[in-house]
MIDOSE-1310 file (N, C-alpha, C; in nm, 2 decimals, decimal comma, always signed):
residues 106
mses	+14,31/+10,83/+10,65/+14,22/+10,73/+10,62/+14,03/+10,76/+10,62; +14,04/+10,65/+10,52/+13,89/+10,71/+10,47/+13,78/+10,64/+10,49; +13,64/+10,72/+10,49/+13,53/+10,59/+10,60/+13,50/+10,53/+10,44; +13,44/+10,45/+10,46/+13,25/+10,39/+10,37/+13,24/+10,45/+10,34
yeav	+13,18/+10,49/+10,26/+12,99/+10,53/+10,28/+12,87/+10,48/+10,35; +12,90/+10,32/+10,38/+12,82/+10,23/+10,41/+12,90/+10,22/+10,57; +12,98/+10,28/+10,62/+13,03/+10,29/+10,76/+12,99/+10,40/+10,81; +13,01/+10,52/+10,78/+12,95/+10,64/+10,76/+12,76/+10,66/+10,87
cdfv	+12,71/+10,53/+10,70/+12,54/+10,55/+10,74/+12,51/+10,47/+10,84; +12,64/+10,33/+10,89/+12,56/+10,30/+10,99/+12,65/+10,38/+11,08; +12,71/+10,49/+11,13/+12,64/+10,56/+11,25/+12,63/+10,68/+11,25; +12,55/+10,75/+11,18/+12,46/+10,83/+11,13/+12,31/+10,72/+11,21
qifk	+12,29/+10,62/+11,16/+12,19/+10,56/+11,21/+12,18/+10,59/+11,36; +12,32/+10,52/+11,42/+12,37/+10,52/+11,58/+12,36/+10,64/+11,62; +12,38/+10,79/+11,60/+12,39/+10,87/+11,66/+12,25/+10,92/+11,68; +12,19/+10,89/+11,61/+12,01/+10,89/+11,59/+12,01/+10,85/+11,71
alad	+12,02/+10,73/+11,68/+11,96/+10,64/+11,86/+12,03/+10,69/+11,95; +12,12/+10,75/+11,97/+12,18/+10,83/+12,08/+12,15/+10,93/+12,11; +12,04/+11,00/+11,99/+11,97/+11,17/+12,01/+11,91/+11,20/+12,12; +11,86/+11,06/+12,21/+11,76/+11,03/+12,29/+11,73/+10,97/+12,46
etrl	+11,75/+11,07/+12,47/+11,74/+11,05/+12,64/+11,66/+10,95/+12,74; +11,57/+10,87/+12,68/+11,50/+10,78/+12,71/+11,62/+10,64/+12,69; +11,68/+10,65/+12,60/+11,76/+10,51/+12,58/+11,91/+10,58/+12,58; +11,88/+10,69/+12,61/+12,11/+10,74/+12,66/+12,08/+10,64/+12,76
eila	+11,89/+10,65/+12,87/+11,96/+10,62/+13,00/+11,96/+10,44/+13,04; +11,83/+10,34/+12,90/+11,83/+10,25/+12,94/+12,01/+10,21/+12,87; +12,09/+10,23/+12,74/+12,24/+10,19/+12,77/+12,30/+10,22/+12,88; +12,27/+10,31/+12,93/+12,34/+10,35/+13,12/+12,36/+10,27/+13,19
mlqg	+12,20/+10,21/+13,18/+12,15/+10,06/+13,28/+12,20/+9,93/+13,19; +12,19/+9,94/+13,11/+12,30/+9,88/+13,01/+12,40/+9,85/+13,08; +12,43/+9,94/+13,15/+12,69/+9,89/+13,14/+12,64/+9,81/+13,28; +12,58/+9,79/+13,34/+12,60/+9,70/+13,49/+12,57/+9,54/+13,45
gelc	+12,47/+9,51/+13,29/+12,49/+9,42/+13,20/+12,34/+9,35/+13,23; +12,34/+9,18/+13,14/+12,23/+9,23/+13,07/+12,10/+9,24/+13,15; +12,01/+9,27/+13,06/+11,86/+9,30/+13,13/+11,72/+9,27/+13,12; +11,65/+9,23/+13,21/+11,59/+9,20/+13,14/+11,46/+9,33/+13,10
acki	+11,30/+9,28/+13,01/+11,22/+9,40/+12,97/+11,17/+9,46/+13,10; +11,18/+9,37/+13,13/+11,07/+9,41/+13,30/+11,17/+9,46/+13,35; +11,28/+9,50/+13,45/+11,38/+9,49/+13,50/+11,39/+9,72/+13,43; +11,44/+9,71/+13,26/+11,39/+9,83/+13,24/+11,26/+9,89/+13,23
lerf	+11,19/+9,82/+13,23/+11,07/+9,87/+13,23/+10,96/+9,94/+13,35; +11,06/+9,86/+13,46/+11,01/+9,92/+13,61/+11,03/+10,09/+13,67; +11,21/+10,10/+13,54/+11,27/+10,21/+13,60/+11,19/+10,36/+13,48; +11,11/+10,35/+13,39/+11,06/+10,38/+13,31/+10,88/+10,43/+13,35
eitq	+10,83/+10,49/+13,27/+10,67/+10,56/+13,28/+10,61/+10,55/+13,15; +10,68/+10,43/+13,14/+10,64/+10,35/+13,03/+10,55/+10,24/+12,97; +10,47/+10,26/+12,84/+10,45/+10,10/+12,79/+10,53/+10,02/+12,72; +10,51/+9,91/+12,79/+10,57/+9,80/+12,71/+10,60/+9,81/+12,50
ptls	+10,51/+9,85/+12,46/+10,55/+9,83/+12,32/+10,63/+9,95/+12,30; +10,63/+10,08/+12,37/+10,74/+10,22/+12,38/+10,90/+10,16/+12,41; +10,88/+10,07/+12,50/+11,04/+10,00/+12,56/+11,03/+9,89/+12,38; +10,96/+9,85/+12,40/+11,00/+9,80/+12,27/+10,99/+9,88/+12,17
yhmk	+11,00/+10,00/+12,13/+10,98/+10,08/+12,02/+11,12/+10,11/+12,05; +11,16/+10,10/+12,15/+11,27/+10,22/+12,18/+11,39/+10,11/+12,13; +11,38/+9,98/+12,17/+11,46/+9,88/+12,22/+11,50/+9,84/+12,06; +11,48/+9,82/+11,96/+11,46/+9,76/+11,80/+11,52/+9,88/+11,77
ilad	+11,54/+10,02/+11,80/+11,56/+10,10/+11,79/+11,79/+10,11/+11,80; +11,76/+10,07/+11,92/+11,93/+10,05/+11,89/+11,95/+9,91/+11,91; +11,86/+9,83/+11,92/+11,90/+9,69/+11,82/+11,93/+9,73/+11,64; +11,83/+9,81/+11,65/+11,91/+9,77/+11,48/+12,01/+9,87/+11,40
cgli	+12,07/+9,96/+11,52/+12,19/+9,99/+11,46/+12,30/+9,89/+11,54; +12,30/+9,83/+11,58/+12,36/+9,75/+11,66/+12,40/+9,77/+11,86; +12,34/+9,84/+11,81/+12,42/+9,89/+12,00/+12,40/+9,78/+12,10; +12,28/+9,70/+12,08/+12,20/+9,61/+12,17/+12,24/+9,50/+12,06
ncrk	+12,25/+9,35/+12,18/+12,27/+9,24/+12,20/+12,07/+9,24/+12,25; +12,03/+9,12/+12,10/+11,85/+9,07/+12,27/+11,86/+8,95/+12,21; +11,80/+8,84/+12,36/+11,74/+8,72/+12,31/+11,64/+8,64/+12,42; +11,59/+8,61/+12,34/+11,45/+8,58/+12,41/+11,48/+8,51/+12,55
dgaw	+11,40/+8,52/+12,67/+11,41/+8,41/+12,75/+11,23/+8,42/+12,83; +11,19/+8,35/+12,80/+11,04/+8,26/+12,84/+10,93/+8,37/+12,70; +10,86/+8,43/+12,81/+10,83/+8,55/+12,76/+10,85/+8,69/+12,74; +11,00/+8,69/+12,83/+11,04/+8,88/+12,75/+11,16/+8,85/+12,74
mrys	+11,23/+8,98/+12,67/+11,33/+8,97/+12,58/+11,44/+9,07/+12,71; +11,56/+8,98/+12,68/+11,70/+9,02/+12,79/+11,78/+9,08/+12,70; +11,83/+9,20/+12,73/+11,90/+9,29/+12,67/+12,04/+9,27/+12,69; +12,15/+9,32/+12,59/+12,31/+9,40/+12,68/+12,38/+9,46/+12,62
lrqn	+12,46/+9,53/+12,59/+12,49/+9,59/+12,50/+12,58/+9,48/+12,42; +12,61/+9,56/+12,27/+12,73/+9,54/+12,22/+12,83/+9,62/+12,23; +12,91/+9,54/+12,25/+13,03/+9,62/+12,30/+13,12/+9,65/+12,20; +13,10/+9,52/+12,06/+13,24/+9,54/+12,00/+13,14/+9,68/+11,88
tfaa	+13,08/+9,74/+11,86/+12,96/+9,79/+11,82/+13,03/+10,01/+11,91; +13,06/+9,97/+12,02/+13,11/+10,05/+12,10/+13,21/+10,04/+12,12; +13,31/+9,97/+12,13/+13,47/+9,98/+12,03/+13,47/+10,07/+11,95; +13,36/+10,02/+11,83/+13,38/+10,11/+11,66/+13,38/+10,22/+11,65
isdw	+13,28/+10,25/+11,74/+13,20/+10,42/+11,75/+13,35/+10,48/+11,82; +13,46/+10,42/+11,95/+13,55/+10,51/+12,08/+13,67/+10,49/+11,93; +13,71/+10,41/+11,82/+13,75/+10,40/+11,78/+13,77/+10,53/+11,63; +13,62/+10,53/+11,59/+13,58/+10,64/+11,53/+13,61/+10,76/+11,60
cgsy	+13,57/+10,81/+11,68/+13,63/+10,93/+11,75/+13,73/+10,97/+11,79; +13,77/+10,85/+11,81/+13,97/+10,86/+11,83/+14,02/+10,90/+11,72; +14,01/+10,85/+11,57/+14,12/+10,90/+11,44/+14,08/+11,01/+11,45; +13,94/+11,07/+11,47/+13,96/+11,25/+11,48/+13,97/+11,33/+11,54
innn	+14,03/+11,27/+11,68/+14,08/+11,36/+11,78/+14,27/+11,33/+11,77; +14,32/+11,17/+11,67/+14,37/+11,17/+11,65/+14,49/+11,30/+11,56; +14,39/+11,24/+11,44/+14,35/+11,36/+11,30/+14,45/+11,45/+11,36; +14,36/+11,54/+11,41/+14,29/+11,67/+11,41/+14,42/+11,67/+11,49
smqk	+14,49/+11,67/+11,63/+14,63/+11,68/+11,70/+14,75/+11,65/+11,64; +14,75/+11,56/+11,48/+14,84/+11,53/+11,44/+14,88/+11,70/+11,29; +14,74/+11,78/+11,25/+14,75/+11,80/+11,18/+14,82/+11,98/+11,19; +14,90/+12,08/+11,10/+14,97/+12,15/+11,13/+14,81/+12,21/+11,13
qiac	+14,83/+12,37/+11,16/+14,71/+12,50/+11,15/+14,79/+12,55/+11,05; +14,64/+12,53/+10,90/+14,65/+12,63/+10,85/+14,60/+12,78/+10,73; +14,66/+12,77/+10,73/+14,62/+12,94/+10,76/+14,59/+13,01/+10,67; +14,42/+13,10/+10,68/+14,38/+13,07/+10,60/+14,44/+13,19/+10,53
ec	+14,45/+13,29/+10,34/+14,48/+13,41/+10,36/+14,37/+13,50/+10,27; +14,29/+13,43/+10,31/+14,13/+13,52/+10,20/+14,08/+13,64/+10,29
């Protein structure tokens, strides 16, 4: 199965977004369902602009959905992106287990 260049670039951006501890904690919080930015801010000692920075990165790579609710934004996980990540990772596991061990003769 050959991945297109665009799909690989999408995964690069996703994994870059996942490489930050704060963003991973935010995603863990969102596993419980949609949250308002104010609830996320309560968990961290960061400013609202810093939270917005993290949420923009998560949204731009497709990991979260955003919707305006009055003065605040509400965030939720984008399940189809996580399913695509799981499928992509699974394809490596399945391909690796089916490949024969190739002996190196050098």
